[in-house]
N, C-alpha and C positions, 0 to 999 in steps of 0.2 A: 759613804753609804747613802746619804740623803740625795746626792746627785743621781745615784742609781734609782732611787725611788721616784724621782721626778721623771726620769726616762721611762720607767715602768708605767707611771700615770699617763704619759702621753700615748704609750702603746695601747693602753686599755680603751681609749676613746676610739681609735681606729678599729679595734677588734670587734666593737659593738655593731659595726655596720655589716659584718659578714653574716651569711646565712648560718643556721644551726647545724653545722657539721662538726664533729668532735675529733677530727684527725689531729693527732699530736697533742691533744690535751692530756694533762697529767693530774693524777690525784696524789697528793702528798699526805704523809702523816708526820706530825711533830708532837713532842711532849714537852711543852715549855717548863723549864725547871724552876723558874722564879718570876717575880713580877716584871723584871727587866725583859725577860724573853716573851712574856705575855704582851708587853708594850711593843715589842718587835713585830709580833703577829698582827697587832692592831694597826701599826703603821703600814704594814704590807697591805692590809685590807682597805685602808683609807686611801691608798694611792693606786689601786688597781682593782679589777673585777675579780673578786674571790668568791667562789660558791662554797659556803661551809656545809659540809655533810654531817659532821659530828663535832661539837654541838652545832645547832642550826643557826647560830649567830655569833659574830666575833665578840659581842658584849658578854657572852657566857663563858668565854675562855678564861681558865684559871690555871695557876701553876699545878704541875703534875697531872693535868688532864690530857687524855688522848684527843688530839685535834686532827680531823681529816678534812681536807679542802681541795677543791678543783680549781685549776687555772687554765687560761687560754693557751693554745699551743705556742703562739709567738711570744709569750711571757714566761714560759716554763723555765727556760735557761736562766733568765734574769732572776727568777725566784730562787732557783738553786744557788746561783752565785750569791744572792743576798743572804740566804740562810747560812751558807758556808761562812761568808764574811762576818756574819753576826754571831757565829759560834752556836747556832741552834741546830741540834741534831735532828735529822730528818730521814725518812725513807720514802721511796716512791712506791705507793700501793698499786697504782695503775699507770703504766708507762704510755699507753696510747688508748684513750678512752673509746675512740671509734672502733678500734679492733675488739675491745672488750664488749662493746655494744653489739657488734656483729656476732660475736661468739655467744651472746646471751641466748639467742635462738638456736636450739639444737639442730634444726634442719633448715636448709635454705628454702626448700619447697614448702611454702606455707599454704595449708589448706584452710578454707574459710570456715570449716566445721568447728564447732565448739569442742575443746579438749580440756580435760582436767589437769593434764600434765604439760600444757602450753600456756603462754600468756595470750589471753583473748582480748580483742579490742572491744569497745563499748557496744557496737552494733551486735556483735556475737553474744556478749553477755546479756544484753536486753532481750534478744530472741530466746536465749537459754532460760531466762526467768519465766517467760510464757510457756515454754515447752515443759519445764520441770513441774510447773503447776498443773498443766493439762494432763501430763502423764501420771501424776500422783494426787488426784483430786481429794482423796481421803486423808492426805497428810500435809499437802502444801496448797496455800492460796496466795495470790499475788494482788497487791493493791498499789496505789500511787499516793505517796505522802506529801508530794509537792512537786514543784518544777524548779530546775536550776536557773541561774541567771540567763543562760542562753536558751532556755525554754525546753530543756530535756526532761521527760518524766523521771521522777525518782522512785524506782520500783522497790517495794518491800515484800519479802517473802515471809509468810507466817507458817510455821511448821508445828505440827502436833496433832494428835487425835482429838477430835472434838469432845468436849466434856464440860460439866458445870464448874463454875468458880475456879478456873485454872489460873495459876500464877505464871509469870513469863520471865524470860531472859532476853534482853535486847543485845544484839551484836552488830557492829558496823565495821566496814572495811573501806579502804580507799579515801581516807581524809586528805593525805598528801599525794598529789598526782603521780609523782615519780616512784612511789613505793609499790611497785607492781606485784610483789609477792603477797601483799595484803588482800586485794580482791581475789587473788587465786585461792587464798585460804577460805574466804567466805563461800566460794563456789564448792570447794572440796568438802566443807562442813555439811552443806546441803546434800551433796552426793552421798556422803557417808550415812547421813540420817535416813535418807530414803532407801538406800541399798541394804543397810544393816537392820532396819526396823523388822522385828519378828525373828531376827537371828542373833543379834547381840543383846544380851539381857539388860545391860546398862542403858544402851541407847533406846531400847524398847520401853523401859521404865520411864526414862526421861521424857520421851515423846507422849507417852500415855498420861503422864502426870503434870507435865509442863508444856507451855508453848514457847517457841523460839521465834523472835522477830529477827530476821537477817536482812540487813541493808548491804547489798554486795559492793556498791560504790557510792560514797557520799559525794565526793568532789568529781562529778561526772565530766563537767566541762574541762577541768584541768587534766583529767585522765585522757580525754579525747585529744587534747592539745599535745600530750606527751607522745601520742601515736602519729600525729600529723605534722607537728612543727618543732617541738623542743622536748626531747626525752627527759631533760633534767628539770622541767617545770614542776613547781611545788604547790603554788597557791590556787585559789579559785580564778575565774576569768572575768570578774566584775570590773567595771570602770570605776575609777576613784575621782571624785570631784576635785578639780583644781590640780590634778596630776596626770601626767601621761603614762605613769606606771600602772600596770594592771594587777588586780587580784588582792585578796586578803588571805592570810593563813587561817583556815577554818578552825584549827586547833588552838587559836588564840582569841577566838571570836565569841566565846561563851561567857556568861555572866558569873564568873568565878574568879574574884580578884582581878577583874578585867583590866588588862593593860598596865598592871602595876609593876610586874617584874618579868624579865625574860621574854618580853614582847616589845614590839616597836610601834611608835606612833607615826612612822614615816612610810607612806604608801609604796615606796620603792624597795623597802626591806623585805626579806623572805619571811620574817616573823611579824609582819604588819597585822595589828590587832583589829583593823576595820574601823569604821567611823563611829560605831557604837556596838554594844553587845548584840549578837544576832543580826548584825547588819546584812549578813549574807543570806540569800534565800535558802541555801542548803542547810546552814546551821539552824535557821529559824524553823524549817520544816521538821528537822530532827527533834529540836527542843519542844516544839508544839506537840508532836506525836507522843513524846515521853510524858509531857505534862498531862496530856489527855488520858494516859494509861498508867498514871502513878499508882493507882490502887492495885494494879496487877504486876507491874514490872518490878521484880525483886533483885535483879542483877543486871549490870551493864558491863559489856566487854567491848573494847575498841582495839582494833588490830592495826599496828603500824610496822615499820621497819626503819633502820636496822640497828642492832646492838645486842640482841639476845638478853632482853630484860623483861621482867614481869613486875609492873609498877602498880601502886595503888595510891590513894590520896595521902598527903596533899602534894601538889606541885606549886601552887601559888603562895604557899606559906610553909615554914618549917614546923609549924604546929602539927602535932600528930592527930590522926582521926580518933574519935572516941573508942572505936573497936579495933584499935591498932594491933593488939596482940592477936586477935582473931584473923584479921586480914593478913598479917605477917605469917601466921602459921598456915593459912590456906595457900599463900604464895610459895612458901617453902615446900609444901607437899606437892603442889601442882608442878613446880620446877623439877622436883625429884621424879615425878611421873614422866614429864617431858624428856628428861635425860635418860630414862630407862630404855629407850629405843635405840638411839644412836650416840648416846653419851654427850649430847649437846648441852653445854653448861650455860645456865641462865643465872643472872644476878637478879635479886628481887628486893623490893623495899619501897618506901614512899618516894614519889617522883622527885621531890626537891633535893633529897640527899642521894638517891641511887643514881640519878642522872644529872639534872640541874634544875634550878627553879624556873618555872614557866607558868604565867597566869593565863586564864581564859580557856583552859582545856576542858574537853567534854567529860572526862572521867571525874574531875573535881566537881564540875557542875552537877552531874548526875548524883554524886554522893551527897552534895548539899541539898538536893531535892528530896533526900530521904532514902535513896537507893544505897543501902549500906554495903552491898557487895559490888564494888566498882573497880575494874582492872584494865590496865593498858598492856597489851603485848607489843614488844619490839622484836620482830622475828629475825631470822638469820640475815646476815652473818655478823661478824664483828669487824668487818672492814675490808676483807680480801676482795670482795666484789661490791660491797656496799649496796647501793640501790639497783645494781645491775646483776642481781643473782641469776645464774644460768638456769634455764628451764630444767636441766637435769636435777636441780635441787628442789623443785616444786614439790614433788612427791614426798621425799623424806621430811622436808620442812613442815608440810601439812600433816603428815602422819603423826609426828611428834607433838605438834601443837594441839592436834585433836585430843590427845591423851590428857593434856593439861586442861583444856576446855571441858571435857567430860568430867574430870575430877571436880572442877569448880561448880559445874552445873549440878552434879550429884550432891555436893556439899550443900548447896543452896536448897535443893529439894529436901534434904534431911533436916534442914534448920528453918523451915518455913514458919513453923508455928511455935 
């Protein structure tokens, strides 16, 4: 077995030199049954290049946990042999990642125009933020809250009818670059708000009485990189001192139990926490904006994928938040609303127990700032497509998520005072 691992390790070095095509790459699912099988997964990861999809680091793997990971094409057969030899049950979720990536786009003829039912690149989204504000001046305004590491403006849309002393809900998408369904939802939410204002009584009331701050993409540099270089990129694109490895995990970069659990101090790891809290320009811009608006922001929603989860604090500790019962009941009701459309089942609960412990997340940070309604969505699916959800699922995913977001927003509105 160990001889096989040494061979795999040698193959991993050569695979690194190839360009980022995904032909023949496979995504596996295993459910280690005991500590010994967890150790087998760890040994696999230490001897070759394994991209963990769920959980997002090998250090988080536990017995009975569903573990999805991607391996290079020239190593996939060795991995299968190794798993068989080790007695670890597995299944292949995606047999050829490149074929799945090609199938993610519903039509081969890509038009440059913005579409709510397609994945849009950053240039298209940036232009859309200007257009939607220009076309709906009484409901939408656009501002820049900062610049990314590579100098791109971070556009924020403020939505709502102008009025005195309005409270607000902050929502962001696109923390992790490869989670394309996330920015698609932020765009969908804005569309629904402007199109149904004056027609849908709930949305009309929400926009009359609340403001919504919507950040369509936080990790813009990473998102651009997934379109141009590596579709599976996760982190930011900042340079790390003393390392050739690029980027920080923005959702491990907030000052909430920073780098204590479920995060890595190694710059090459996908869950690298950064050199300090808010070391990333993107996370600092977000944190600065929320700090400046703490008197008005009453809820924080952050949208990720995948797993079909609705999480609330805490993730950096197993300690329960002081309003646990309230948050749990909101999450339960919002999940029920979401399921009412297509029967999509969500699991809900505190991050540490519902998924896995992870420090430095934006939801925990926002909660600790005093924003007592703080939620993380992990959108579709549960692993059949993972990060490469086909465009045909954008509309149903966004429609059902909207129901949950409206439920939470309405609850917050009813409980402001």
